[in-house]
C-alpha positions in Angstrom: 185.0 182.4 -92.9 187.1 185.6 -93.7 186.9 188.4 -91.2 188.0 191.8 -92.4 187.9 195.2 -90.4 186.4 197.3 -93.2 187.0 198.2 -96.8 189.6 200.7 -96.0 192.4 200.5 -98.5 195.0 198.2 -97.7 197.0 195.4 -99.7 196.0 192.4 -97.4 192.2 193.4 -97.7 192.4 193.7 -101.2 193.9 190.5 -102.0 191.5 188.9 -99.3 188.5 190.3 -101.4 189.8 188.9 -104.7 190.4 185.6 -103.0 186.9 185.5 -101.7 185.5 186.3 -105.3 187.5 183.5 -106.8 186.6 181.1 -103.8 183.0 182.2 -104.6 183.2 180.8 -107.8 184.0 177.4 -106.5 180.9 175.0 -106.1 182.9 173.1 -103.5 183.4 176.2 -101.2 180.8 178.4 -99.1 182.2 181.6 -98.2 181.4 183.8 -95.8 182.7 187.3 -95.2 182.6 188.7 -91.7 183.1 192.7 -91.7 183.8 194.8 -88.7 182.1 197.8 -90.4 181.2 198.4 -94.0 182.9 201.6 -94.7 186.1 202.3 -97.0 187.1 203.3 -100.6 187.4 199.5 -101.5 183.8 198.9 -100.5 183.2 198.5 -104.6 185.6 195.8 -104.8 183.6 193.3 -102.6 182.6 190.5 -105.0 178.9 190.8 -106.1 176.5 188.2 -104.5 179.3 187.2 -101.7 177.5 186.4 -98.2 178.4 189.5 -95.9 177.7 189.7 -92.2 178.3 192.7 -90.1 177.3 193.7 -86.6 176.0 197.0 -86.5 178.4 199.5 -84.7 176.7 201.3 -81.8 179.2 204.0 -82.3 182.2 204.3 -84.4 185.0 201.4 -83.9 187.5 202.4 -86.4 190.1 203.5 -83.5 189.9 199.8 -82.0 188.9 197.7 -84.8 190.6 194.6 -83.5 188.9 194.8 -80.1 185.5 195.3 -81.9 186.2 192.1 -84.1 187.1 190.0 -81.0 184.0 191.1 -79.4 181.8 190.2 -82.3 183.3 187.4 -84.4 182.5 184.8 -81.7 178.6 185.3 -82.5 179.2 184.9 -86.3 181.2 181.8 -85.8 178.7 180.2 -83.4 175.8 181.1 -85.7 177.6 180.2 -89.1 179.7 177.2 -87.8 182.3 177.6 -90.5 184.9 174.7 -91.2 187.8 177.1 -91.2 188.7 180.7 -90.6 191.1 182.4 -92.9 193.0 185.1 -91.2 194.1 187.2 -94.2 197.3 188.5 -92.7 199.4 189.7 -89.8 197.2 192.3 -88.4 194.5 189.5 -88.0 196.9 187.4 -86.0 195.6 188.7 -82.7 191.9 187.9 -83.4 192.7 184.5 -84.5 194.6 183.9 -81.2 191.6 185.5 -79.4 189.1 183.2 -81.2 191.2 180.1 -80.2 191.3 181.2 -76.6 187.7 182.6 -76.4 186.2 179.5 -78.1 188.6 176.8 -77.1 187.6 173.4 -78.7 184.7 175.0 -80.3 186.9 177.2 -82.6 187.2 176.0 -85.9 190.9 175.4 -87.2 192.6 178.8 -88.3 194.5 179.3 -91.3 197.0 182.6 -91.0 198.6 184.3 -94.2 201.7 186.0 -93.2 201.6 189.1 -94.8 204.6 191.1 -93.4 208.3 190.8 -92.2 208.7 188.7 -89.1 212.2 190.2 -88.0 211.1 193.7 -87.7 214.5 195.4 -87.2 212.5 198.5 -87.3 211.3 198.0 -83.5 213.3 199.2 -80.6 215.1 196.0 -79.2 212.8 195.5 -76.2 209.7 195.9 -78.5 211.2 193.5 -81.1 212.0 190.8 -78.4 208.3 191.0 -77.0 207.0 190.7 -80.9 209.1 187.7 -81.2 207.7 185.9 -78.1 204.3 187.1 -79.4 205.0 185.3 -82.7 206.0 182.1 -80.7 202.6 182.2 -79.2 200.9 182.5 -82.7 202.9 179.6 -83.7 201.6 177.3 -80.9 197.9 178.3 -81.0 197.3 178.8 -85.0 196.6 175.5 -87.0 198.1 176.5 -90.2 200.4 179.4 -91.5 200.9 180.4 -95.1 203.8 182.4 -96.6 203.6 184.3 -99.8 207.0 183.1 -101.2 209.3 180.2 -100.6 212.1 182.4 -98.9 209.5 183.0 -96.1 209.2 179.2 -95.3 212.4 179.3 -93.0 211.5 182.6 -91.6 208.3 181.4 -90.5 209.7 178.2 -88.9 212.6 180.4 -87.1 210.5 183.1 -85.8 207.3 181.3 -85.2 208.5 177.8 -84.3 205.8 176.3 -86.4 206.3 172.7 -87.4 207.3 171.9 -91.0 203.8 170.4 -91.6 201.9 173.2 -90.5 203.9 175.7 -92.8 202.7 176.1 -96.5 203.7 178.2 -99.1 201.4 179.9 -101.7 202.6 182.7 -104.2 201.1 185.9 -103.2 197.7 186.5 -105.2 198.6 190.0 -106.0 197.1 190.0 -109.4 194.3 188.4 -111.5 195.2 186.7 -114.8 193.3 189.7 -116.4 195.7 192.3 -114.3 198.7 190.4 -115.4 197.8 190.5 -119.1 197.2 194.3 -118.9 200.2 195.2 -117.2 202.5 193.1 -119.4 200.9 195.0 -122.3 201.8 198.2 -120.5 205.4 196.9 -120.4 205.2 195.8 -124.2 204.3 199.6 -125.1 206.8 201.3 -123.1 208.9 203.6 -125.2 211.4 206.1 -124.2 209.8 208.9 -122.5 209.7 212.2 -124.6 209.0 214.6 -121.8 211.9 216.2 -120.0 213.0 214.7 -116.7 212.4 211.3 -115.1 209.1 210.2 -113.1 209.5 208.1 -109.9 206.5 206.4 -108.4 205.6 204.9 -105.4 202.3 203.1 -104.1 200.9 202.3 -100.7 199.1 203.7 -97.8 200.7 206.8 -96.4 201.7 205.1 -93.0 204.9 205.0 -91.2 205.6 201.4 -92.3 206.3 202.8 -95.9 209.0 205.2 -94.7 207.8 207.8 -97.5 210.0 210.6 -95.6 212.9 208.4 -96.7 211.9 208.5 -100.3 211.0 212.3 -100.3 214.6 213.0 -98.7 216.4 210.5 -101.3 214.4 212.2 -104.3 215.3 215.7 -103.1 218.8 214.7 -103.0 219.0 213.7 -106.6 216.0 215.4 -108.4 216.8 217.5 -111.5 214.5 220.6 -112.3 212.0 218.3 -114.5 212.3 215.3 -112.3 208.9 214.2 -110.4 207.7 212.1 -107.7 204.0 210.4 -107.2 203.2 208.4 -104.1 199.7 207.1 -104.8 197.7 206.2 -101.8 196.0 207.7 -98.9 196.6 207.7 -95.0 197.4 209.3 -91.5 201.0 210.4 -92.7 199.7 212.9 -95.5 200.0 216.1 -93.5 203.6 215.0 -92.4 204.7 214.4 -95.9 203.4 217.6 -97.0 205.4 219.6 -94.5 208.4 217.6 -95.2 208.2 218.1 -99.2 207.8 222.0 -98.5 210.9 221.9 -96.1 212.8 220.2 -98.9 211.9 222.4 -101.5 210.0 219.5 -103.7 206.5 220.6 -102.9 206.1 221.5 -107.0 207.4 218.1 -107.9 205.5 215.8 -105.5 202.1 214.4 -106.3 199.9 213.2 -103.6 196.7 212.3 -105.5 195.2 209.8 -102.8 193.9 206.4 -103.5 193.3 205.6 -106.9 194.1 203.3 -109.9 197.5 201.6 -110.0 198.0 200.8 -113.5 198.0 204.5 -115.3 200.6 205.4 -112.4 202.7 202.6 -113.3 202.3 203.5 -117.1 203.3 207.0 -116.6 206.3 206.1 -114.5 210.3 205.4 -115.2 210.9 204.0 -112.0 209.1 202.3 -109.3 210.4 203.1 -105.6 209.9 200.9 -102.5 211.0 202.7 -99.3 209.3 200.5 -96.6 210.8 199.6 -93.5 209.2 196.1 -93.6 207.1 194.2 -95.8 206.1 190.8 -96.6 205.6 190.3 -100.4 204.2 193.6 -101.6 201.8 193.5 -104.2 202.7 196.7 -105.7 206.2 195.5 -106.4 204.8 192.6 -108.5 202.4 194.9 -110.3 205.5 197.3 -110.9 207.5 194.5 -112.4 204.7 193.1 -114.3 204.3 196.6 -115.9 208.0 196.5 -117.0 209.1 199.0 -114.5 212.5 199.0 -113.0 212.5 198.8 -109.2 214.5 200.5 -106.6 213.5 198.6 -103.1 214.9 198.7 -99.7 215.8 195.4 -98.4 212.7 195.1 -96.2 211.7 191.4 -96.3 213.4 188.2 -96.8 211.6 187.8 -100.3 212.7 191.0 -101.9 216.0 189.9 -103.5 214.2 187.1 -105.2 211.5 189.3 -106.6 213.7 191.9 -107.9 216.6 189.6 -109.2 217.9 191.3 -112.3 214.9 194.2 -112.4 216.5 196.7 -110.3 218.2 197.6 -107.2 218.3 196.7 -103.4 219.4 199.2 -100.8 219.8 199.0 -97.1 216.6 199.9 -95.1 216.5 203.5 -93.9 219.5 204.6 -96.0 218.7 207.8 -97.8 222.1 208.2 -99.3 221.9 204.7 -101.0 218.4 205.1 -101.8 219.1 208.4 -103.8 222.3 206.8 -105.3 220.2 203.8 -106.7 217.4 206.0 -108.0 219.7 208.2 -109.9 221.8 205.2 -111.5 218.7 203.2 -112.4 218.1 202.7 -115.9 215.0 201.4 -117.8 214.6 197.9 -118.5 215.0 196.7 -122.2 212.5 195.0 -124.0 213.8 191.4 -123.2 214.0 192.3 -119.4 210.5 193.8 -119.5 209.1 190.6 -120.9 211.3 188.3 -118.5 210.1 190.5 -115.7 206.4 190.0 -116.4 207.0 186.4 -117.0 208.4 185.9 -113.5 205.4 187.7 -112.1 202.9 185.3 -113.6 202.9 183.1 -110.5 201.2 185.5 -108.4 197.9 185.3 -109.6 194.6 184.9 -107.8 193.5 182.0 -109.9 196.6 180.0 -109.0 196.5 180.7 -105.3 192.6 180.5 -105.0 192.9 176.8 -106.0 195.8 176.0 -103.8 194.3 177.7 -100.8 191.1 175.5 -101.5 193.1 172.5 -101.2 194.6 173.5 -97.8 191.1 174.4 -96.5 190.2 170.7 -97.3 193.1 169.5 -95.5 192.5 171.9 -92.5 188.9 170.7 -92.2 189.6 167.2 -92.2 188.8 165.4 -88.9 191.9 164.7 -87.0 192.7 161.1 -87.2 191.6 159.0 -84.0 194.3 157.7 -81.8 
């Protein structure tokens, strides 16, 4: 059973839908998708024919979607009796813990995928202290925890106090094999830009976590008259970013097209920029590297350095001067580096991850040995 709040655009939900599609092809798995509500721009990405369950909303629940899921999910669990519940990301951990408390021994084993940074240096010290205690509660109550890249293993053990036997690493299923081939083809076809100026691109929700104001500020400091910046995504920060762009004098060079196709944006760009305060293993970073784009990224996750390696630059979180300097200095990848970047990203496919998760589901669902 996979509970999701909605089809609103988000990396966690997109990956979950892709995994559900792959699992649905496995005759040994019975996949049940439970939706809090069925609205959102990604509704068309739901796998065709996948069993889907939703409790009709008595009134709009988007503002308190986690509480709504906590209230409605137990009935679905009792009715469908899943062997394992898959919590697709950090935002679903509170639901997972609530089910363990609410249902007790009747709650199936829960597997939580860690999709975000666990240190959270962006939080004020008191809030960070509370958050770290909350992580320990999760570590005691949730049966299995998966990370998205090997550097996350030590972070999960240290922050959540999860025993080694309950920590599993499955590389982030950010791409399908078809996606990987298409993005690699973009990289192979890259030629020096014939247009004037350089084009920077960022991709993600217009949310505070992504710290787009940092990117706009850095861009304004180094942008030439013909340079442009596009941020592909939608969210509550749109109005704030529009006002900031106007105050920085870059409104005519900033594109905010909303939620849309990622591959064309990557194909049209010269440099991909990740300005987040915190991340797990960002799928958009994997997609950018697979397309042969150089990357400038904040050091916003324990896995960033192993991903970017020799394919770009890493700067401190929240440092506009360092981000601007790196953006100005970043050069295109040569053909050998583009091919190497695409090859390094080949491990992040849905097809590889789906089978690994299926094996873990079998382990999680197995009866505990008698004593």
